C-alpha positions as CSV (number, residue, x, y, z in Angstrom):
1,X,23.5,-22.6,-9.6
2,X,21.6,-25.9,-9.0
3,X,21.9,-25.5,-5.2
4,X,20.8,-21.7,-5.3
5,X,17.8,-22.8,-7.5
6,X,16.7,-25.6,-5.0
7,X,17.1,-23.1,-2.1
8,X,14.8,-20.7,-3.9
9,X,12.3,-23.2,-4.8
10,X,12.2,-24.4,-1.3
11,X,11.6,-20.9,-0.2
12,X,8.9,-20.3,-2.7
13,X,7.0,-23.5,-1.9
14,X,7.1,-22.7,1.9
15,X,6.0,-19.1,1.4
16,X,2.9,-20.1,-0.9
17,X,1.9,-22.7,1.6
18,X,2.1,-20.5,4.6
19,X,0.5,-17.7,2.7
20,X,-2.7,-19.8,1.5
21,X,-3.0,-21.1,5.1
22,X,-3.0,-17.9,6.8
23,X,-5.1,-16.3,4.2
24,X,-7.6,-19.0,4.7
25,X,-7.7,-18.6,8.6
26,X,-7.9,-14.9,8.5
27,X,-10.8,-15.1,6.1
28,X,-12.5,-17.4,8.6
29,X,-12.3,-14.8,11.2
30,X,-13.7,-12.0,9.1
31,X,-10.4,-10.4,8.0
32,X,-9.3,-9.7,4.5
33,X,-7.0,-12.3,3.1
34,X,-4.2,-10.0,2.5
35,X,-4.0,-9.5,6.4
36,X,-3.3,-13.3,6.6
37,X,-0.5,-13.2,3.9
38,X,1.1,-10.3,5.6
39,X,1.0,-12.3,8.9
40,X,2.6,-15.3,7.2
41,X,5.5,-13.0,6.3
42,X,5.8,-12.0,10.0
43,X,5.4,-15.6,11.0
44,X,8.2,-16.9,8.8
45,X,10.5,-14.0,9.8
46,X,12.7,-13.5,13.0
47,X,9.8,-12.4,15.1
48,X,8.0,-15.8,15.6
49,X,9.5,-18.9,13.8
50,X,12.9,-17.5,13.7
51,X,12.7,-16.6,17.5
52,X,11.5,-20.3,18.2
53,X,14.0,-22.1,15.9
54,X,17.1,-19.9,15.7
55,X,18.8,-22.1,13.0
56,X,15.7,-22.0,10.8
57,X,16.5,-18.6,9.3
58,X,20.1,-19.4,8.3
59,X,19.0,-22.8,6.8
60,X,15.8,-21.7,4.9
61,X,16.4,-18.0,4.3
62,X,20.2,-17.5,4.4
63,X,21.1,-13.9,3.7
64,X,23.1,-14.7,0.5
65,X,19.9,-16.2,-1.1
66,X,17.5,-13.2,-0.4
67,X,18.7,-11.1,-3.6
68,X,16.7,-13.1,-6.1
69,X,13.7,-12.9,-3.8
70,X,14.0,-9.1,-3.5
71,X,14.0,-8.8,-7.3
72,X,11.1,-10.9,-7.8
73,X,9.1,-9.3,-5.0
74,X,9.7,-6.0,-6.7
75,X,8.3,-7.6,-9.9
76,X,5.3,-8.8,-7.8
77,X,4.8,-5.1,-6.4
78,X,5.1,-3.6,-9.9
79,X,2.3,-6.0,-11.3
80,X,0.2,-5.2,-8.0
81,X,0.4,-1.4,-8.4
82,X,-0.5,-1.7,-12.0
83,X,-3.6,-3.7,-11.0
84,X,-4.6,-1.0,-8.3
85,X,-4.1,1.6,-11.0
86,X,-6.7,-0.3,-13.3
87,X,-9.1,-0.7,-10.6
88,X,-9.1,3.1,-10.2
89,X,-12.5,4.0,-11.7
90,X,-12.5,7.6,-12.8
91,X,-16.4,7.3,-13.4
92,X,-16.9,6.6,-9.8
93,X,-14.6,9.3,-8.6
94,X,-16.8,11.8,-10.7
95,X,-20.0,10.9,-8.7
96,X,-18.9,12.3,-5.3
97,X,-15.7,14.3,-6.3
98,X,-16.4,17.3,-4.3
99,X,-17.0,15.4,-1.1
100,X,-14.2,12.9,-1.6
101,X,-11.6,15.7,-2.3
102,X,-12.5,17.3,0.8
103,X,-12.5,14.2,3.0
104,X,-9.3,12.8,1.3
105,X,-7.5,16.1,1.8
106,X,-8.3,16.1,5.4
107,X,-7.3,12.5,5.7
108,X,-3.9,13.2,4.4
109,X,-3.2,16.8,6.1
110,X,-4.0,15.9,9.6
111,X,-2.1,12.5,9.8
112,X,0.8,14.0,7.9
113,X,1.0,16.9,10.3
114,X,0.9,14.7,13.3
115,X,3.4,12.3,11.6
116,X,5.9,15.2,11.3
117,X,5.1,16.4,14.9
118,X,6.0,12.8,16.2
119,X,9.0,12.6,14.2
120,X,10.4,15.6,16.0
121,X,10.5,13.5,18.9
122,X,11.7,10.2,17.4
123,X,14.5,11.5,15.1
124,X,17.4,11.6,17.4
125,X,17.0,8.2,18.8
126,X,15.2,6.2,15.8
127,X,16.7,7.6,12.6
128,X,19.8,6.4,11.2
129,X,22.8,8.7,12.0
130,X,23.1,10.2,8.5
131,X,19.4,10.8,7.8
132,X,18.5,14.5,8.0
133,X,15.4,15.5,10.1
134,X,13.5,16.7,7.0
135,X,13.8,13.4,5.3
136,X,12.8,11.4,8.4
137,X,9.9,13.9,9.0
138,X,8.5,13.8,5.5
139,X,8.6,9.9,5.3
140,X,6.8,9.6,8.6
141,X,4.3,12.2,7.6
142,X,3.4,10.4,4.2
143,X,3.5,6.8,6.2
144,X,0.8,8.2,8.6
145,X,-1.3,9.4,5.7
146,X,-1.7,6.7,3.4
147,X,-5.0,4.5,3.0
148,X,-5.0,1.0,1.4
149,X,-7.4,1.4,-1.2
150,X,-7.2,-2.3,-2.6
151,X,-7.9,-3.6,0.9
152,X,-10.6,-1.1,1.5
153,X,-12.3,-2.1,-1.7
154,X,-12.4,-5.8,-0.7
155,X,-13.7,-5.0,2.8
156,X,-16.6,-2.9,1.3
157,X,-17.3,-5.7,-1.4
158,X,-17.4,-8.4,1.5
159,X,-19.4,-6.3,3.9
160,X,-22.2,-5.1,1.5
161,X,-23.2,-1.8,3.1
162,X,-26.9,-0.9,2.9
163,X,-26.1,2.8,2.0
164,X,-24.3,2.9,-1.3
165,X,-23.6,6.4,-0.6
166,X,-21.2,5.6,2.2
167,X,-19.3,3.1,0.1
168,X,-19.2,5.3,-2.8
169,X,-17.7,8.3,-0.9
170,X,-15.3,5.9,1.1
171,X,-14.1,4.3,-2.2
172,X,-13.6,7.7,-3.9
173,X,-12.0,9.2,-0.9
174,X,-9.5,6.4,-0.7
175,X,-8.8,6.5,-4.4
176,X,-8.0,10.3,-4.2
177,X,-6.0,9.5,-1.1
178,X,-3.8,6.8,-3.0
179,X,-3.2,9.1,-5.9
180,X,-2.3,12.1,-3.7
181,X,-0.3,9.9,-1.4
182,X,1.8,8.4,-4.2
183,X,2.3,11.8,-5.7
184,X,3.5,13.3,-2.5
185,X,5.7,10.1,-2.0
186,X,7.1,10.7,-5.3
187,X,8.0,14.4,-4.2
188,X,9.5,13.0,-0.9
189,X,11.7,10.4,-2.7
190,X,12.8,13.1,-5.2
191,X,14.0,15.4,-2.2
192,X,15.5,12.5,-0.3
193,X,17.5,11.1,-3.4
194,X,18.4,14.7,-4.5
195,X,19.8,15.4,-1.0
196,X,18.3,18.9,-1.1
197,X,15.2,20.8,-2.3
198,X,17.1,22.8,-4.9
199,X,18.2,19.7,-6.7
200,X,14.9,17.8,-6.3
201,X,13.3,20.5,-8.8
202,X,15.0,18.7,-11.6
203,X,13.4,15.5,-10.7
204,X,10.0,17.2,-10.2
205,X,10.3,18.8,-13.6
206,X,10.9,15.4,-15.1
207,X,8.1,14.0,-13.2
208,X,5.8,16.6,-14.6
209,X,7.1,15.8,-18.1
210,X,6.5,12.3,-17.6
211,X,2.8,12.7,-16.4
212,X,2.0,14.9,-19.4
213,X,3.4,12.4,-21.8
214,X,1.4,9.6,-20.1
215,X,-1.9,11.2,-19.9
216,X,-2.0,13.3,-23.0
217,X,-0.1,11.1,-25.5
218,X,0.0,7.5,-24.2
219,X,-3.5,7.4,-22.8
220,X,-5.2,8.5,-26.2
221,X,-2.9,5.8,-28.1
222,X,-4.1,3.1,-25.5
223,X,-7.7,4.3,-26.3
224,X,-7.2,3.5,-30.0
225,X,-5.4,0.5,-29.4
226,X,-8.3,-0.8,-27.2
227,X,-10.9,-0.3,-29.9
228,X,-8.8,-2.5,-32.2
229,X,-8.4,-5.5,-29.8
230,X,-11.5,-5.7,-27.6
231,X,-13.5,-7.9,-29.9
232,X,-15.1,-11.2,-29.0
233,X,-13.8,-10.7,-25.3
234,X,-10.5,-12.5,-26.2
235,X,-7.3,-11.4,-24.9
236,X,-4.6,-12.4,-27.3
237,X,-0.9,-13.0,-26.1
238,X,0.4,-10.1,-28.2
239,X,-2.3,-7.7,-26.4
240,X,-1.0,-8.9,-23.0
241,X,2.6,-8.4,-24.0
242,X,2.2,-4.8,-25.5
243,X,0.2,-3.9,-22.1
244,X,3.0,-5.4,-19.9
245,X,5.7,-3.8,-22.0
246,X,3.9,-0.4,-21.6
247,X,3.7,-1.0,-17.7
248,X,7.4,-2.0,-17.4
249,X,8.5,1.0,-19.6
250,X,6.4,3.4,-17.4
251,X,8.1,1.7,-14.3
252,X,11.6,2.1,-15.9
253,X,10.9,5.9,-16.5
254,X,10.0,6.6,-13.0
255,X,12.8,4.6,-11.6
256,X,15.2,6.4,-13.8
257,X,13.8,9.8,-13.0
258,X,14.3,8.9,-9.2
259,X,10.8,8.5,-7.9
260,X,10.5,4.6,-7.8
261,X,9.3,2.2,-10.3
262,X,6.1,1.4,-8.4
263,X,4.8,5.0,-9.1
264,X,5.2,4.3,-12.8
265,X,3.3,1.1,-12.6
266,X,0.5,2.7,-10.7
267,X,0.1,5.6,-13.4
268,X,0.3,2.9,-16.2
269,X,-2.7,1.3,-14.6
270,X,-4.7,4.4,-14.1
271,X,-4.3,5.5,-17.7
272,X,-5.6,2.2,-19.1
273,X,-8.9,2.9,-21.1
274,X,-11.9,2.9,-18.7
275,X,-14.3,1.7,-21.4
276,X,-12.1,-1.3,-22.2
277,X,-14.3,-4.5,-21.8
278,X,-11.2,-6.7,-21.3
279,X,-10.0,-4.8,-18.0
280,X,-11.4,-7.5,-15.8
281,X,-10.0,-10.2,-17.8
282,X,-6.4,-8.6,-17.9
283,X,-6.5,-7.9,-14.1
284,X,-7.5,-11.5,-13.5
285,X,-4.5,-12.7,-15.6
286,X,-2.1,-10.4,-13.8
287,X,-3.5,-11.0,-10.4
288,X,-3.1,-14.8,-10.5
289,X,0.7,-14.7,-11.0
290,X,1.3,-11.4,-8.9
291,X,-1.0,-12.1,-5.8
292,X,-0.5,-16.0,-5.4
293,X,3.3,-16.4,-6.2
294,X,5.1,-13.1,-6.3
295,X,3.5,-10.9,-3.7
296,X,3.9,-13.2,-0.9
297,X,7.7,-12.8,-1.5
298,X,7.3,-9.1,-0.4
299,X,5.5,-10.0,2.6
300,X,8.4,-12.5,3.6
301,X,11.0,-9.8,2.9
302,X,9.1,-7.4,5.1
303,X,8.7,-10.2,7.8
304,X,12.6,-10.6,7.8
305,X,13.1,-7.0,8.3
306,X,10.4,-6.9,11.1
307,X,12.0,-7.8,14.7
308,X,9.0,-7.5,17.2
309,X,11.6,-8.9,19.7
310,X,13.8,-5.8,19.3
311,X,11.1,-3.9,21.2
312,X,12.2,-5.6,24.4
313,X,11.5,-2.6,27.0
314,X,8.5,-0.9,28.2
315,X,9.5,2.4,27.0
316,X,10.0,1.0,23.4
317,X,6.4,-0.4,23.6
318,X,5.1,2.8,25.0
319,X,6.6,4.6,22.1
320,X,5.0,2.0,19.7
321,X,1.7,2.5,21.2
322,X,2.1,6.3,20.9
323,X,2.7,5.7,17.1
324,X,-0.5,3.6,16.8
325,X,-2.6,6.1,18.6
326,X,-1.2,9.1,16.6
327,X,-2.0,7.2,13.4
328,X,-5.6,6.1,14.2
329,X,-6.2,9.8,15.6
330,X,-5.0,11.6,12.6
331,X,-6.6,9.1,10.0
332,X,-9.8,8.2,11.5
333,X,-10.7,11.5,13.4
334,X,-9.5,13.5,10.3
335,X,-11.8,11.7,7.9
336,X,-14.6,11.4,10.1
337,X,-14.7,15.0,11.0
338,X,-14.3,16.0,7.3
339,X,-17.3,13.6,6.4
340,X,-19.3,15.3,9.1
341,X,-18.5,18.9,7.9
342,X,-19.4,17.7,4.4
343,X,-23.0,16.8,5.6
344,X,-22.8,13.2,6.2
345,X,-24.6,11.7,9.5
346,X,-22.7,10.7,12.5
347,X,-22.9,7.1,11.5
348,X,-21.8,7.6,7.9
349,X,-18.8,9.9,9.2
350,X,-17.8,7.4,11.7
351,X,-17.9,4.4,9.0
352,X,-15.9,6.6,6.5
353,X,-13.4,7.4,9.2
354,X,-13.0,3.8,10.2
355,X,-12.5,2.6,6.5
356,X,-10.0,5.3,5.6
357,X,-8.0,4.2,8.6
358,X,-7.3,0.9,6.8
359,X,-3.5,1.0,5.8
360,X,-2.6,-2.6,4.9
361,X,-0.3,-3.5,2.0
362,X,0.0,0.2,0.7
363,X,1.6,1.0,4.1
364,X,4.2,-1.7,3.9
365,X,5.3,-0.8,0.5
366,X,5.9,2.8,1.6
367,X,7.7,1.5,4.8
368,X,9.9,-0.7,2.7
369,X,10.8,2.0,0.4
370,X,11.9,4.1,3.4
371,X,13.9,1.2,4.8
372,X,15.7,0.8,1.5
373,X,16.5,4.4,1.2
374,X,18.0,4.3,4.8
375,X,15.5,6.7,6.5
376,X,13.9,4.2,8.8
377,X,15.9,2.0,11.2
378,X,14.7,-1.6,12.3
379,X,13.1,-0.5,15.4
380,X,10.8,2.5,13.9
381,X,10.3,0.3,10.9
382,X,9.0,-2.6,13.2
383,X,6.7,0.0,15.1
384,X,5.3,1.3,11.8
385,X,4.5,-2.4,10.6
386,X,2.7,-3.1,13.8
387,X,0.9,0.3,13.3
388,X,-0.1,-0.8,9.7
389,X,-1.4,-4.4,11.3
390,X,-3.4,-2.8,14.1
391,X,-5.0,-0.1,11.9
392,X,-6.0,-2.8,9.3
393,X,-7.0,-5.6,11.5
394,X,-9.3,-3.1,13.5
395,X,-11.4,-2.1,10.6
396,X,-13.8,-5.1,10.4
397,X,-14.3,-5.5,14.3
398,X,-14.6,-1.7,14.7
399,X,-17.3,-1.5,11.9
400,X,-19.2,-4.5,13.5
401,X,-19.0,-2.8,17.0
402,X,-20.3,0.5,15.4
403,X,-23.4,-1.3,13.6
404,X,-24.3,-3.0,17.1
405,X,-24.3,0.5,18.8
406,X,-26.5,2.0,16.3
407,X,-28.9,-1.0,15.9
408,X,-29.5,-0.5,19.9
409,X,-30.2,3.2,19.5
410,X,-32.6,2.5,16.6
411,X,-34.4,-0.4,18.5
């Protein structure tokens, strides 16, 4: 027991130090800190440090020590998804709902269709032997469709766009995209776990009942509760305990239904009272633990599953490039074209398309779910992780390049 604890504490210290260093370095080059934390996970895995020092992985991250890390990383993800749900501002959504719904729908449909089309060529070679085509295709479709709302929000906050309209539409579209994406993911997981479309209807029925209870019973109760607890801007421990219990019960319900605990945590955050003055305080309390200590564990788990060295032939790298190209084409082009049809200028349309192409952490969460369900093999998992890194990393430089082009035109 003492040895297991010492190994885990050593792992935790290394992970936190590496995450903070990489987050600092990536912020220095204009990238969101979460990109640095993701890269820290890749660095600590077999792709870089494990390839340089083969004995390192078996010494620092022996396979029999990863069970506790996986559980804690899931707790970190549950807390993170709860915070993402709390940051989903319904009032902002209402401002540009019509344009946002149209752009969000296009940003899901086109990449989803392209993802399913691409899976037709990849299934026989890159899917596990027992994985049916529909499961692989649906997962590839949803993996291509997601936008990282939290990362996008941080990029918008840091860049300070002159046109508030652009950031409002982009934020609202990404928010719709996240909600829609997670609902579609719940549907896909239900089908995969039920092993047929027919059996999945039981899961979907339970999901609808769960959503009705959360929005029409739990949410009004929380509104009443918030009015009695939001005095003097002080958050009592009992209040935090009740909120966390509600979040955990919601996560437990969706896990038992069969659509993953993360969906329940996300919905628990969405139904938190919008008018509650203590939301920011609660978010900060949770973020300190979730983002600094627990979430980096998830990045390392992802890094240990990502073996870039497995893409050791030119054909594999060409396929990886095709995956990245399809992802960018579907998401960026779909969002930009939809924004243009909705009446936005060329510049605004391209900005919205570039922002919606940001995938980041949300993509990694979905990919890990697919890996754990046995839908994705190591090679295609690695390709999709590279796609998530490329599409997120390119957001800042592409926006800067676009600004320079339009400044020259207007000069």
